[in-house]
N, C-alpha and C positions, 0 to 999 in steps of 0.2 A: 570360681576357678577350680573346677574339679580336676584332680590328679591323683593317681594311685601312689605317686612318689611324694606327695605332700601330706605330712602327718601333723595335725594340730591336736595337742593333748587336751583331753576333756576329763579333768580329774579335780575333785573338790579341794584336795590339798594344794594342788598347783594354783587353782583359782584364788584360794585364800592367801597364799604367799605372794602371788602377783599383785593382789589388791593392796597388800601391805607395802610392797615396793612402790606402787604408784603414789602413795601419799607423801606430801611434802614434809610431813613431820617425822618420817622414817630416817633415823640417823645412819651414818656410814657403816657402823658395825652391823646394824640390823639389815642394811641393804646388801652388804657382802654376804651375810648368812642366807638371805633370801635368794640371791643369785646362785649361791652354791647349792642350795637345796633343790631349786628348779633344774639346775644343770645336771645334778645327780640323777634326777628322774628322767630327764631327756636322754642322758647317756645310757641308762638301763634300757629304756624303750627302744632307742636307736640301735642297740647292739643285739637285739633278740634274734637276728638272722645270721649272726657271725658263725663261721664254720668252726666246728669243734673237732678235737683230736682226742682219742681215747688212750688210756693207759691202765695198767694193772697195778693195784696197790693193796695194802693191808691195813685194816682197822684193828683196834685192840680185840675185836671179836672174831674177825675173819677177813678173807680176801674180798675185794670189790673192784669194779671197773669204774674208773673216774674219767673226767674229761678236762681239757684245757682249751683255751682259745687258740686256734691254729694261726690266723694271720698276725703278723707283726703290726701293731697299731702305732700310728703317728698322730699327734695332736698339733694342729696349727692354729693357735690363738692369734687373732688380729689385735695388735697393740693399740691402746693399752687395755681397753675394756674386756677383751677376750681373756685376759689373765684372770679375771674374776670367775671364769668358768673352768679354768685349767685344773685346779686342785680336786674338784669334784670328779672330773674324768680320770685323773690319776688315782683316785680312790678305787675306781673300777678297773683301770688298766695300769697297775703300778710300774710295769716294765715298759710303758709306752715311751717313744721318743717325742720330744717337744721341740717344735720348730716355729719360732716366733716370726710373724709377718708384720712389718710396719707399713701401715697405710692410713692416711688421714684424708678427710674430705675438705677440699678448699671451700672456704665459707661463701665466696661470691658465686663461683661457677657451680658449686656443689659436686665437682668432679673429683674422683679419687686420685691421690698422689702417693706413689710408692716411694718409701724412703729406707726400707730395711728388709732384709730377708736372711733367715738363718738356714734356709734350705741348702743342703750339701749339693755338690755337683750332680750326683746321681741318686735316684730314689733308694732309700734304705728300709722302706716300710711297704706293707701290702695294702693297708686300709688307712685312710685319712679321715679324721673328724675335724672339720673346719669349725672353729668356735668364734662366734660373733654375737654378743648379747642382743644387739638391735639391727634389724634390717629396715632402714628407712627408705631411701631412694633405691637401694639395691646396688648402687655403684661400687661401694667398698667390697661387698660380698662377691660381686662379679669379677672385680680386679683380683681378689684373692683366688678365686676359682681358676682364673687364667694362669696365675703364677703356679698353682699346683699342677694343672694339666700340662703346662709347658715343662715342668720339672719331670714329668713322665708318668704321673698317676692317671689312669683312665677315669673317665667321669663316673662309671659305675662302681668305683672304689672310693668315692668321696661322699661323705655324709655331712650336710650343713646343719649345724645345731644353733638355734638362737632362742632367746627368751621371749622376745616380742618382735613382731614384724608389722609393717604396713601392707595393705593389700597391693598398693602400687609397687612396692619393693619386691614382693613375692612374684608379681606378674613379670617384672623385669628379669629377675633371676631365672624364672622358668622359660621365658622367651629366649634368653641368650644361651641357656643350658637345659634344653628339653630333656626330661628324664632324670635330672639330678634329684637325689633323695634329700628332702628337707624335713627337719623336725623342729617344731616351734611350739611354745607354750600357749601363745595367743596371737590373734591378729587384730589390729586396729584399722578402722576404715579410712582414716584421713592422714594427709600430710599438710603441714603448714607451708606458707610460701618460702620459709627458710629451710624447708626439707626436714622438719622435725615430725616425728610420729605424734599424732594427737588422738586421744589424750596422752598416751605414751608414758614414759618414765622420767623424762628429762635427760640430761647428759649423764649417761651411765658411768663413764670414766670418772667424772668429777664426783659423782655420788658414791662410787666405790671407794675412792681414795681421798675424800674430804677436801677437794680442791675447788669447791664452788667459790666464785667471786663474791665480794661483799654483799651486794643486793640480792644475790641468789642464795645466800646461806639461809638455812632453816633454823 
C-alpha cells in the first residue's frame, strides 16, 4: 500500500521498545513507559514539517535568531488508550490544547460508538495530532477523523499517530480519507475474527492501566 502520506518508522530503538511491549511478561509500568517512548519519537518525526516563526534574542555571548513553532497545536487522544500517548506529545508541545474523544468499538459488530467529545463549538487550533495507539479495523480512527473534520479542521491539518496498525486498518483509513498523513511505528499483517491485531499488543488500554481480567493477567 504505497503512499507518500504513510510513514512507518524504521528505527532500531523503536523496534526494540515495540518488541518489549508485545511480550506478555511486560508489566503495566514498563508498558506505559514503552508507549511513551515510542509516542515521543512519533511526535518528533511527525512534526518535522511544522511551520516555524523566527524571533530575535540574546544569549550570554551575543544576539541570535531563534524560532518557535508557529501553528497552535491540538492533541486529540482517543479514550482511553490514547491517553498513554498524550504526555509524550505534551513534552514536545507543552502549550498544546488537549481535547479528549470518547469512542469505543462494539464487541459484536466491531463498529465504533461515540460517547464523548471535548471539542469546543469552533476550532481553536491550527494543527491536530490524533492519538490512537492501535489501528485494528480502522473504524475508531475513521470515526475520530470525521469528528475532527466536522469540527472544522481540514484533512491536511490532521496527523494520525499510532504505535501499531494492521494492514487492513490502514487500508480502510486511507480509503476513507485519501491523503491523510499517518505516522505508525509498525504494521502487522493480520486481524483475528474478533478484530484484534495479530500478533499485536493485546488490549492496550488494559495493559496501560493494569485492568486485565483474571485469566488475562500476566
